[in-house]
PDB file of N, CA, C and O in Angstrom:
ATOM      1  N   UNK A   1      97.495 285.857  53.817  1.00  0.00           N
ATOM      2  CA  UNK A   1      96.765 285.040  54.761  1.00  0.00           C
ATOM      3  C   UNK A   1      95.729 284.253  54.006  1.00  0.00           C
ATOM      4  O   UNK A   1      94.876 284.858  53.357  1.00  0.00           O
ATOM      5  N   UNK A   2      95.755 282.898  54.055  1.00  0.00           N
ATOM      6  CA  UNK A   2      94.918 282.096  53.242  1.00  0.00           C
ATOM      7  C   UNK A   2      93.586 282.057  54.071  1.00  0.00           C
ATOM      8  O   UNK A   2      93.587 282.013  55.301  1.00  0.00           O
ATOM      9  N   UNK A   3      92.524 282.077  53.353  1.00  0.00           N
ATOM     10  CA  UNK A   3      91.292 282.133  53.928  1.00  0.00           C
ATOM     11  C   UNK A   3      90.598 280.692  54.006  1.00  0.00           C
ATOM     12  O   UNK A   3      90.426 280.006  52.998  1.00  0.00           O
ATOM     13  N   UNK A   4      90.240 280.323  55.200  1.00  0.00           N
ATOM     14  CA  UNK A   4      89.702 279.023  55.429  1.00  0.00           C
ATOM     15  C   UNK A   4      88.182 279.025  54.880  1.00  0.00           C
ATOM     16  O   UNK A   4      87.425 279.987  55.012  1.00  0.00           O
ATOM     17  N   UNK A   5      87.881 277.938  54.312  1.00  0.00           N
ATOM     18  CA  UNK A   5      86.504 277.773  53.824  1.00  0.00           C
ATOM     19  C   UNK A   5      85.519 277.513  54.888  1.00  0.00           C
ATOM     20  O   UNK A   5      85.758 276.584  55.660  1.00  0.00           O
ATOM     21  N   UNK A   6      84.455 278.200  55.033  1.00  0.00           N
ATOM     22  CA  UNK A   6      83.355 277.933  55.975  1.00  0.00           C
ATOM     23  C   UNK A   6      82.125 277.390  55.346  1.00  0.00           C
ATOM     24  O   UNK A   6      82.017 277.445  54.121  1.00  0.00           O
ATOM     25  N   UNK A   7      81.177 276.865  56.086  1.00  0.00           N
ATOM     26  CA  UNK A   7      79.957 276.325  55.409  1.00  0.00           C
ATOM     27  C   UNK A   7      79.209 277.424  54.721  1.00  0.00           C
ATOM     28  O   UNK A   7      79.296 278.577  55.144  1.00  0.00           O
ATOM     29  N   UNK A   8      78.462 277.111  53.654  1.00  0.00           N
ATOM     30  CA  UNK A   8      77.615 278.062  52.962  1.00  0.00           C
ATOM     31  C   UNK A   8      76.551 278.660  53.951  1.00  0.00           C
ATOM     32  O   UNK A   8      76.063 278.001  54.869  1.00  0.00           O
ATOM     33  N   UNK A   9      76.245 279.931  53.687  1.00  0.00           N
ATOM     34  CA  UNK A   9      75.251 280.592  54.535  1.00  0.00           C
ATOM     35  C   UNK A   9      73.879 280.062  54.380  1.00  0.00           C
ATOM     36  O   UNK A   9      72.995 280.418  55.160  1.00  0.00           O
ATOM     37  N   UNK A  10      73.652 279.231  53.415  1.00  0.00           N
ATOM     38  CA  UNK A  10      72.284 278.636  53.127  1.00  0.00           C
ATOM     39  C   UNK A  10      72.033 277.450  53.970  1.00  0.00           C
ATOM     40  O   UNK A  10      70.884 277.012  54.024  1.00  0.00           O
ATOM     41  N   UNK A  11      73.009 276.869  54.653  1.00  0.00           N
ATOM     42  CA  UNK A  11      72.899 275.684  55.476  1.00  0.00           C
ATOM     43  C   UNK A  11      71.928 276.047  56.703  1.00  0.00           C
ATOM     44  O   UNK A  11      72.026 277.130  57.282  1.00  0.00           O
ATOM     45  N   UNK A  12      71.045 275.134  57.040  1.00  0.00           N
ATOM     46  CA  UNK A  12      70.142 275.414  58.111  1.00  0.00           C
ATOM     47  C   UNK A  12      70.738 275.485  59.509  1.00  0.00           C
ATOM     48  O   UNK A  12      70.119 276.006  60.437  1.00  0.00           O
ATOM     49  N   UNK A  13      71.950 274.954  59.644  1.00  0.00           N
ATOM     50  CA  UNK A  13      72.541 274.928  60.894  1.00  0.00           C
ATOM     51  C   UNK A  13      72.903 276.381  61.474  1.00  0.00           C
ATOM     52  O   UNK A  13      73.036 276.575  62.683  1.00  0.00           O
ATOM     53  N   UNK A  14      73.048 277.361  60.525  1.00  0.00           N
ATOM     54  CA  UNK A  14      73.254 278.803  60.906  1.00  0.00           C
ATOM     55  C   UNK A  14      72.157 279.157  61.805  1.00  0.00           C
ATOM     56  O   UNK A  14      72.355 279.548  62.955  1.00  0.00           O
ATOM     57  N   UNK A  15      70.951 279.014  61.259  1.00  0.00           N
ATOM     58  CA  UNK A  15      69.701 279.352  62.059  1.00  0.00           C
ATOM     59  C   UNK A  15      69.560 278.580  63.369  1.00  0.00           C
ATOM     60  O   UNK A  15      69.181 279.062  64.436  1.00  0.00           O
ATOM     61  N   UNK A  16      69.925 277.289  63.133  1.00  0.00           N
ATOM     62  CA  UNK A  16      69.851 276.341  64.406  1.00  0.00           C
ATOM     63  C   UNK A  16      70.685 276.738  65.467  1.00  0.00           C
ATOM     64  O   UNK A  16      70.284 276.538  66.613  1.00  0.00           O
ATOM     65  N   UNK A  17      71.825 277.289  65.268  1.00  0.00           N
ATOM     66  CA  UNK A  17      72.735 277.751  66.298  1.00  0.00           C
ATOM     67  C   UNK A  17      72.109 278.973  66.957  1.00  0.00           C
ATOM     68  O   UNK A  17      72.251 279.118  68.171  1.00  0.00           O
ATOM     69  N   UNK A  18      71.407 279.885  66.221  1.00  0.00           N
ATOM     70  CA  UNK A  18      70.819 281.100  66.740  1.00  0.00           C
ATOM     71  C   UNK A  18      69.540 280.854  67.450  1.00  0.00           C
ATOM     72  O   UNK A  18      69.290 281.433  68.508  1.00  0.00           O
ATOM     73  N   UNK A  19      68.723 280.011  66.899  1.00  0.00           N
ATOM     74  CA  UNK A  19      67.385 279.754  67.543  1.00  0.00           C
ATOM     75  C   UNK A  19      67.390 278.644  68.644  1.00  0.00           C
ATOM     76  O   UNK A  19      66.356 278.281  69.205  1.00  0.00           O
ATOM     77  N   UNK A  20      68.661 278.115  68.923  1.00  0.00           N
ATOM     78  CA  UNK A  20      68.771 277.230  69.991  1.00  0.00           C
ATOM     79  C   UNK A  20      68.407 275.718  69.656  1.00  0.00           C
ATOM     80  O   UNK A  20      68.427 274.894  70.570  1.00  0.00           O
ATOM     81  N   UNK A  21      68.091 275.357  68.419  1.00  0.00           N
ATOM     82  CA  UNK A  21      67.811 274.073  67.987  1.00  0.00           C
ATOM     83  C   UNK A  21      69.068 273.236  67.948  1.00  0.00           C
ATOM     84  O   UNK A  21      69.005 272.032  68.199  1.00  0.00           O
ATOM     85  N   UNK A  22      70.225 273.838  67.639  1.00  0.00           N
ATOM     86  CA  UNK A  22      71.496 273.247  67.922  1.00  0.00           C
ATOM     87  C   UNK A  22      72.078 273.755  69.110  1.00  0.00           C
ATOM     88  O   UNK A  22      72.431 274.932  69.189  1.00  0.00           O
ATOM     89  N   UNK A  23      72.212 272.886  70.110  1.00  0.00           N
ATOM     90  CA  UNK A  23      72.693 273.304  71.468  1.00  0.00           C
ATOM     91  C   UNK A  23      74.064 272.623  71.613  1.00  0.00           C
ATOM     92  O   UNK A  23      74.215 271.464  71.997  1.00  0.00           O
ATOM     93  N   UNK A  24      75.005 273.437  71.278  1.00  0.00           N
ATOM     94  CA  UNK A  24      76.427 272.895  71.152  1.00  0.00           C
ATOM     95  C   UNK A  24      77.244 273.894  72.180  1.00  0.00           C
ATOM     96  O   UNK A  24      77.023 275.105  72.188  1.00  0.00           O
ATOM     97  N   UNK A  25      78.113 273.328  72.960  1.00  0.00           N
ATOM     98  CA  UNK A  25      78.938 274.112  73.750  1.00  0.00           C
ATOM     99  C   UNK A  25      80.178 274.548  73.080  1.00  0.00           C
ATOM    100  O   UNK A  25      81.141 273.782  73.042  1.00  0.00           O
ATOM    101  N   UNK A  26      80.227 275.763  72.531  1.00  0.00           N
ATOM    102  CA  UNK A  26      81.251 276.254  71.611  1.00  0.00           C
ATOM    103  C   UNK A  26      82.552 276.409  72.474  1.00  0.00           C
ATOM    104  O   UNK A  26      82.495 276.761  73.653  1.00  0.00           O
ATOM    105  N   UNK A  27      83.661 276.145  71.862  1.00  0.00           N
ATOM    106  CA  UNK A  27      84.977 276.197  72.551  1.00  0.00           C
ATOM    107  C   UNK A  27      85.506 277.660  72.360  1.00  0.00           C
ATOM    108  O   UNK A  27      86.212 278.156  73.238  1.00  0.00           O
ATOM    109  N   UNK A  28      85.198 278.319  71.291  1.00  0.00           N
ATOM    110  CA  UNK A  28      85.492 279.675  71.104  1.00  0.00           C
ATOM    111  C   UNK A  28      84.607 280.589  71.811  1.00  0.00           C
ATOM    112  O   UNK A  28      83.422 280.663  71.486  1.00  0.00           O
ATOM    113  N   UNK A  29      85.132 281.344  72.826  1.00  0.00           N
ATOM    114  CA  UNK A  29      84.264 282.163  73.671  1.00  0.00           C
ATOM    115  C   UNK A  29      83.704 283.338  72.920  1.00  0.00           C
ATOM    116  O   UNK A  29      82.575 283.738  73.205  1.00  0.00           O
ATOM    117  N   UNK A  30      84.365 283.879  72.045  1.00  0.00           N
ATOM    118  CA  UNK A  30      83.677 285.066  71.266  1.00  0.00           C
ATOM    119  C   UNK A  30      82.571 284.560  70.453  1.00  0.00           C
ATOM    120  O   UNK A  30      81.541 285.228  70.354  1.00  0.00           O
ATOM    121  N   UNK A  31      82.705 283.403  69.846  1.00  0.00           N
ATOM    122  CA  UNK A  31      81.558 282.841  69.057  1.00  0.00           C
ATOM    123  C   UNK A  31      80.272 282.510  69.991  1.00  0.00           C
ATOM    124  O   UNK A  31      79.105 282.728  69.664  1.00  0.00           O
ATOM    125  N   UNK A  32      80.710 281.939  71.219  1.00  0.00           N
ATOM    126  CA  UNK A  32      79.672 281.606  72.107  1.00  0.00           C
ATOM    127  C   UNK A  32      78.950 282.828  72.548  1.00  0.00           C
ATOM    128  O   UNK A  32      77.721 282.795  72.614  1.00  0.00           O
ATOM    129  N   UNK A  33      79.632 283.939  72.865  1.00  0.00           N
ATOM    130  CA  UNK A  33      78.972 285.205  73.274  1.00  0.00           C
ATOM    131  C   UNK A  33      78.189 285.742  72.181  1.00  0.00           C
ATOM    132  O   UNK A  33      77.040 286.146  72.361  1.00  0.00           O
ATOM    133  N   UNK A  34      78.818 285.763  70.951  1.00  0.00           N
ATOM    134  CA  UNK A  34      78.073 286.335  69.720  1.00  0.00           C
ATOM    135  C   UNK A  34      76.774 285.584  69.455  1.00  0.00           C
ATOM    136  O   UNK A  34      75.794 286.240  69.102  1.00  0.00           O
ATOM    137  N   UNK A  35      76.683 284.272  69.596  1.00  0.00           N
ATOM    138  CA  UNK A  35      75.566 283.584  69.363  1.00  0.00           C
ATOM    139  C   UNK A  35      74.465 283.783  70.433  1.00  0.00           C
ATOM    140  O   UNK A  35      73.275 283.885  70.137  1.00  0.00           O
ATOM    141  N   UNK A  36      74.951 283.832  71.717  1.00  0.00           N
ATOM    142  CA  UNK A  36      73.983 284.215  72.861  1.00  0.00           C
ATOM    143  C   UNK A  36      73.378 285.494  72.537  1.00  0.00           C
ATOM    144  O   UNK A  36      72.153 285.587  72.613  1.00  0.00           O
ATOM    145  N   UNK A  37      74.049 286.447  72.201  1.00  0.00           N
ATOM    146  CA  UNK A  37      73.638 287.908  72.009  1.00  0.00           C
ATOM    147  C   UNK A  37      72.630 287.893  70.828  1.00  0.00           C
ATOM    148  O   UNK A  37      71.567 288.504  70.945  1.00  0.00           O
ATOM    149  N   UNK A  38      72.951 287.176  69.633  1.00  0.00           N
ATOM    150  CA  UNK A  38      72.059 287.065  68.583  1.00  0.00           C
ATOM    151  C   UNK A  38      70.793 286.402  68.901  1.00  0.00           C
ATOM    152  O   UNK A  38      69.749 286.753  68.351  1.00  0.00           O
ATOM    153  N   UNK A  39      70.840 285.450  69.770  1.00  0.00           N
ATOM    154  CA  UNK A  39      69.523 284.720  70.163  1.00  0.00           C
ATOM    155  C   UNK A  39      68.658 285.768  71.042  1.00  0.00           C
ATOM    156  O   UNK A  39      67.462 285.925  70.796  1.00  0.00           O
ATOM    157  N   UNK A  40      69.238 286.400  71.960  1.00  0.00           N
ATOM    158  CA  UNK A  40      68.462 287.437  72.642  1.00  0.00           C
ATOM    159  C   UNK A  40      67.904 288.601  71.814  1.00  0.00           C
ATOM    160  O   UNK A  40      66.813 289.109  72.073  1.00  0.00           O
ATOM    161  N   UNK A  41      68.699 289.006  70.803  1.00  0.00           N
ATOM    162  CA  UNK A  41      68.284 290.107  69.891  1.00  0.00           C
ATOM    163  C   UNK A  41      67.184 289.627  68.925  1.00  0.00           C
ATOM    164  O   UNK A  41      66.265 290.372  68.586  1.00  0.00           O
ATOM    165  N   UNK A  42      67.306 288.376  68.500  1.00  0.00           N
ATOM    166  CA  UNK A  42      66.202 287.827  67.631  1.00  0.00           C
ATOM    167  C   UNK A  42      64.859 287.666  68.422  1.00  0.00           C
ATOM    168  O   UNK A  42      63.799 288.111  67.981  1.00  0.00           O
ATOM    169  N   UNK A  43      64.960 287.027  69.577  1.00  0.00           N
ATOM    170  CA  UNK A  43      63.853 286.876  70.518  1.00  0.00           C
ATOM    171  C   UNK A  43      63.141 288.270  70.883  1.00  0.00           C
ATOM    172  O   UNK A  43      61.919 288.416  70.872  1.00  0.00           O
ATOM    173  N   UNK A  44      63.999 289.201  71.185  1.00  0.00           N
ATOM    174  CA  UNK A  44      63.380 290.584  71.516  1.00  0.00           C
ATOM    175  C   UNK A  44      63.071 291.331  70.275  1.00  0.00           C
ATOM    176  O   UNK A  44      62.596 292.461  70.393  1.00  0.00           O
ATOM    177  N   UNK A  45      63.282 290.842  69.117  1.00  0.00           N
ATOM    178  CA  UNK A  45      62.942 291.452  67.788  1.00  0.00           C
ATOM    179  C   UNK A  45      63.765 292.713  67.574  1.00  0.00           C
ATOM    180  O   UNK A  45      63.318 293.651  66.913  1.00  0.00           O
ATOM    181  N   UNK A  46      65.019 292.731  68.158  1.00  0.00           N
ATOM    182  CA  UNK A  46      65.862 293.927  67.778  1.00  0.00           C
ATOM    183  C   UNK A  46      66.495 293.616  66.370  1.00  0.00           C
ATOM    184  O   UNK A  46      66.839 294.568  65.671  1.00  0.00           O
ATOM    185  N   UNK A  47      66.649 292.437  65.961  1.00  0.00           N
ATOM    186  CA  UNK A  47      67.190 292.064  64.634  1.00  0.00           C
ATOM    187  C   UNK A  47      66.367 290.912  64.141  1.00  0.00           C
ATOM    188  O   UNK A  47      65.735 290.213  64.932  1.00  0.00           O
ATOM    189  N   UNK A  48      66.364 290.698  62.829  1.00  0.00           N
ATOM    190  CA  UNK A  48      65.701 289.546  62.183  1.00  0.00           C
ATOM    191  C   UNK A  48      66.751 288.377  62.211  1.00  0.00           C
ATOM    192  O   UNK A  48      67.958 288.560  62.368  1.00  0.00           O
ATOM    193  N   UNK A  49      66.165 287.187  62.044  1.00  0.00           N
ATOM    194  CA  UNK A  49      67.040 285.956  61.922  1.00  0.00           C
ATOM    195  C   UNK A  49      67.970 286.098  60.719  1.00  0.00           C
ATOM    196  O   UNK A  49      69.117 285.665  60.822  1.00  0.00           O
ATOM    197  N   UNK A  50      67.575 286.650  59.627  1.00  0.00           N
ATOM    198  CA  UNK A  50      68.492 286.867  58.555  1.00  0.00           C
ATOM    199  C   UNK A  50      69.645 287.733  58.916  1.00  0.00           C
ATOM    200  O   UNK A  50      70.783 287.381  58.605  1.00  0.00           O
ATOM    201  N   UNK A  51      69.416 288.882  59.575  1.00  0.00           N
ATOM    202  CA  UNK A  51      70.382 289.744  60.044  1.00  0.00           C
ATOM    203  C   UNK A  51      71.334 288.989  60.960  1.00  0.00           C
ATOM    204  O   UNK A  51      72.548 289.097  60.782  1.00  0.00           O
ATOM    205  N   UNK A  52      70.865 288.271  61.879  1.00  0.00           N
ATOM    206  CA  UNK A  52      71.563 287.456  62.812  1.00  0.00           C
ATOM    207  C   UNK A  52      72.498 286.452  62.141  1.00  0.00           C
ATOM    208  O   UNK A  52      73.662 286.311  62.515  1.00  0.00           O
ATOM    209  N   UNK A  53      71.981 285.790  61.185  1.00  0.00           N
ATOM    210  CA  UNK A  53      72.787 284.788  60.435  1.00  0.00           C
ATOM    211  C   UNK A  53      73.856 285.524  59.644  1.00  0.00           C
ATOM    212  O   UNK A  53      75.008 285.095  59.589  1.00  0.00           O
ATOM    213  N   UNK A  54      73.460 286.650  59.025  1.00  0.00           N
ATOM    214  CA  UNK A  54      74.502 287.406  58.329  1.00  0.00           C
ATOM    215  C   UNK A  54      75.696 287.946  59.175  1.00  0.00           C
ATOM    216  O   UNK A  54      76.856 287.977  58.764  1.00  0.00           O
ATOM    217  N   UNK A  55      75.289 288.361  60.380  1.00  0.00           N
ATOM    218  CA  UNK A  55      76.371 288.789  61.360  1.00  0.00           C
ATOM    219  C   UNK A  55      77.306 287.653  61.814  1.00  0.00           C
ATOM    220  O   UNK A  55      78.524 287.783  61.937  1.00  0.00           O
ATOM    221  N   UNK A  56      76.585 286.487  62.060  1.00  0.00           N
ATOM    222  CA  UNK A  56      77.389 285.366  62.530  1.00  0.00           C
ATOM    223  C   UNK A  56      78.254 284.829  61.387  1.00  0.00           C
ATOM    224  O   UNK A  56      79.389 284.411  61.613  1.00  0.00           O
ATOM    225  N   UNK A  57      77.721 284.840  60.163  1.00  0.00           N
ATOM    226  CA  UNK A  57      78.511 284.390  59.029  1.00  0.00           C
ATOM    227  C   UNK A  57      79.737 285.326  58.818  1.00  0.00           C
ATOM    228  O   UNK A  57      80.829 284.874  58.472  1.00  0.00           O
ATOM    229  N   UNK A  58      79.525 286.564  59.028  1.00  0.00           N
ATOM    230  CA  UNK A  58      80.656 287.569  58.753  1.00  0.00           C
ATOM    231  C   UNK A  58      81.715 287.332  59.871  1.00  0.00           C
ATOM    232  O   UNK A  58      82.923 287.340  59.635  1.00  0.00           O
ATOM    233  N   UNK A  59      81.192 287.126  61.071  1.00  0.00           N
ATOM    234  CA  UNK A  59      82.291 286.866  62.192  1.00  0.00           C
ATOM    235  C   UNK A  59      82.965 285.562  61.861  1.00  0.00           C
ATOM    236  O   UNK A  59      84.192 285.550  61.956  1.00  0.00           O
ATOM    237  N   UNK A  60      82.408 284.572  61.523  1.00  0.00           N
ATOM    238  CA  UNK A  60      83.063 283.346  61.177  1.00  0.00           C
ATOM    239  C   UNK A  60      83.937 283.313  59.997  1.00  0.00           C
ATOM    240  O   UNK A  60      84.909 282.563  59.915  1.00  0.00           O
ATOM    241  N   UNK A  61      83.550 284.189  59.030  1.00  0.00           N
ATOM    242  CA  UNK A  61      84.422 284.351  57.830  1.00  0.00           C
ATOM    243  C   UNK A  61      85.689 285.178  58.324  1.00  0.00           C
ATOM    244  O   UNK A  61      86.811 284.800  57.986  1.00  0.00           O
ATOM    245  N   UNK A  62      85.537 286.186  59.036  1.00  0.00           N
ATOM    246  CA  UNK A  62      86.673 286.940  59.491  1.00  0.00           C
ATOM    247  C   UNK A  62      87.707 286.200  60.380  1.00  0.00           C
ATOM    248  O   UNK A  62      88.926 286.337  60.286  1.00  0.00           O
ATOM    249  N   UNK A  63      87.087 285.440  61.208  1.00  0.00           N
ATOM    250  CA  UNK A  63      87.915 284.696  62.165  1.00  0.00           C
ATOM    251  C   UNK A  63      87.829 283.169  61.954  1.00  0.00           C
ATOM    252  O   UNK A  63      87.736 282.402  62.912  1.00  0.00           O
ATOM    253  N   UNK A  64      87.859 282.782  60.766  1.00  0.00           N
ATOM    254  CA  UNK A  64      87.667 281.362  60.362  1.00  0.00           C
ATOM    255  C   UNK A  64      88.645 280.406  61.057  1.00  0.00           C
ATOM    256  O   UNK A  64      88.264 279.322  61.499  1.00  0.00           O
ATOM    257  N   UNK A  65      89.918 280.831  61.146  1.00  0.00           N
ATOM    258  CA  UNK A  65      90.947 279.996  61.741  1.00  0.00           C
ATOM    259  C   UNK A  65      90.560 279.655  63.289  1.00  0.00           C
ATOM    260  O   UNK A  65      90.762 278.551  63.794  1.00  0.00           O
ATOM    261  N   UNK A  66      90.043 280.635  63.889  1.00  0.00           N
ATOM    262  CA  UNK A  66      89.684 280.470  65.366  1.00  0.00           C
ATOM    263  C   UNK A  66      88.419 279.758  65.587  1.00  0.00           C
ATOM    264  O   UNK A  66      88.231 279.239  66.688  1.00  0.00           O
ATOM    265  N   UNK A  67      87.534 279.676  64.668  1.00  0.00           N
ATOM    266  CA  UNK A  67      86.159 279.049  64.801  1.00  0.00           C
ATOM    267  C   UNK A  67      85.987 277.667  64.090  1.00  0.00           C
ATOM    268  O   UNK A  67      85.007 276.945  64.276  1.00  0.00           O
ATOM    269  N   UNK A  68      87.000 277.372  63.281  1.00  0.00           N
ATOM    270  CA  UNK A  68      86.890 276.219  62.459  1.00  0.00           C
ATOM    271  C   UNK A  68      86.576 274.917  63.164  1.00  0.00           C
ATOM    272  O   UNK A  68      85.838 274.097  62.617  1.00  0.00           O
ATOM    273  N   UNK A  69      87.105 274.691  64.357  1.00  0.00           N
ATOM    274  CA  UNK A  69      86.837 273.456  65.028  1.00  0.00           C
ATOM    275  C   UNK A  69      85.389 273.446  65.461  1.00  0.00           C
ATOM    276  O   UNK A  69      84.744 272.407  65.325  1.00  0.00           O
ATOM    277  N   UNK A  70      84.880 274.440  65.930  1.00  0.00           N
ATOM    278  CA  UNK A  70      83.408 274.577  66.338  1.00  0.00           C
ATOM    279  C   UNK A  70      82.451 274.407  65.120  1.00  0.00           C
ATOM    280  O   UNK A  70      81.402 273.780  65.269  1.00  0.00           O
ATOM    281  N   UNK A  71      82.776 274.929  63.968  1.00  0.00           N
ATOM    282  CA  UNK A  71      82.041 274.726  62.872  1.00  0.00           C
ATOM    283  C   UNK A  71      82.070 273.379  62.364  1.00  0.00           C
ATOM    284  O   UNK A  71      81.029 272.862  61.959  1.00  0.00           O
ATOM    285  N   UNK A  72      83.230 272.729  62.347  1.00  0.00           N
ATOM    286  CA  UNK A  72      83.339 271.358  62.105  1.00  0.00           C
ATOM    287  C   UNK A  72      82.414 270.356  62.948  1.00  0.00           C
ATOM    288  O   UNK A  72      81.841 269.367  62.491  1.00  0.00           O
ATOM    289  N   UNK A  73      82.388 270.796  64.225  1.00  0.00           N
ATOM    290  CA  UNK A  73      81.528 269.992  65.194  1.00  0.00           C
ATOM    291  C   UNK A  73      80.007 270.186  64.881  1.00  0.00           C
ATOM    292  O   UNK A  73      79.210 269.259  65.027  1.00  0.00           O
ATOM    293  N   UNK A  74      79.643 271.408  64.453  1.00  0.00           N
ATOM    294  CA  UNK A  74      78.199 271.726  64.263  1.00  0.00           C
ATOM    295  C   UNK A  74      77.790 271.206  62.888  1.00  0.00           C
ATOM    296  O   UNK A  74      76.751 270.565  62.733  1.00  0.00           O
ATOM    297  N   UNK A  75      78.672 271.509  61.847  1.00  0.00           N
ATOM    298  CA  UNK A  75      78.203 271.303  60.512  1.00  0.00           C
ATOM    299  C   UNK A  75      78.709 269.922  59.846  1.00  0.00           C
ATOM    300  O   UNK A  75      78.190 269.448  58.836  1.00  0.00           O
ATOM    301  N   UNK A  76      79.727 269.373  60.501  1.00  0.00           N
ATOM    302  CA  UNK A  76      80.207 268.069  59.934  1.00  0.00           C
ATOM    303  C   UNK A  76      81.111 268.534  58.763  1.00  0.00           C
ATOM    304  O   UNK A  76      82.115 269.234  58.899  1.00  0.00           O
ATOM    305  N   UNK A  77      80.634 268.066  57.625  1.00  0.00           N
ATOM    306  CA  UNK A  77      81.348 268.327  56.304  1.00  0.00           C
ATOM    307  C   UNK A  77      80.524 269.289  55.494  1.00  0.00           C
ATOM    308  O   UNK A  77      79.300 269.298  55.634  1.00  0.00           O
ATOM    309  N   UNK A  78      81.143 270.115  54.637  1.00  0.00           N
ATOM    310  CA  UNK A  78      80.477 270.955  53.596  1.00  0.00           C
ATOM    311  C   UNK A  78      81.243 271.047  52.441  1.00  0.00           C
ATOM    312  O   UNK A  78      80.838 271.705  51.483  1.00  0.00           O
TER     313      UNK A  78
END
């Protein structure tokens, strides 16, 4: 299985998706739910922003084929 390249974890859009500064309607339902839960967990201080970004990045790496269209819409080019 060839791995799809996803944007670097250092890009500010990762935090933007979690903190709500990037308000995009994701087409991938699992990604949408994951981001919503990450937002709630960061706000309630269950996890840090760094942990939320790490978790989101891992999800997107694992399921890159399924989320690539959403990532392209949010990040543009990388």
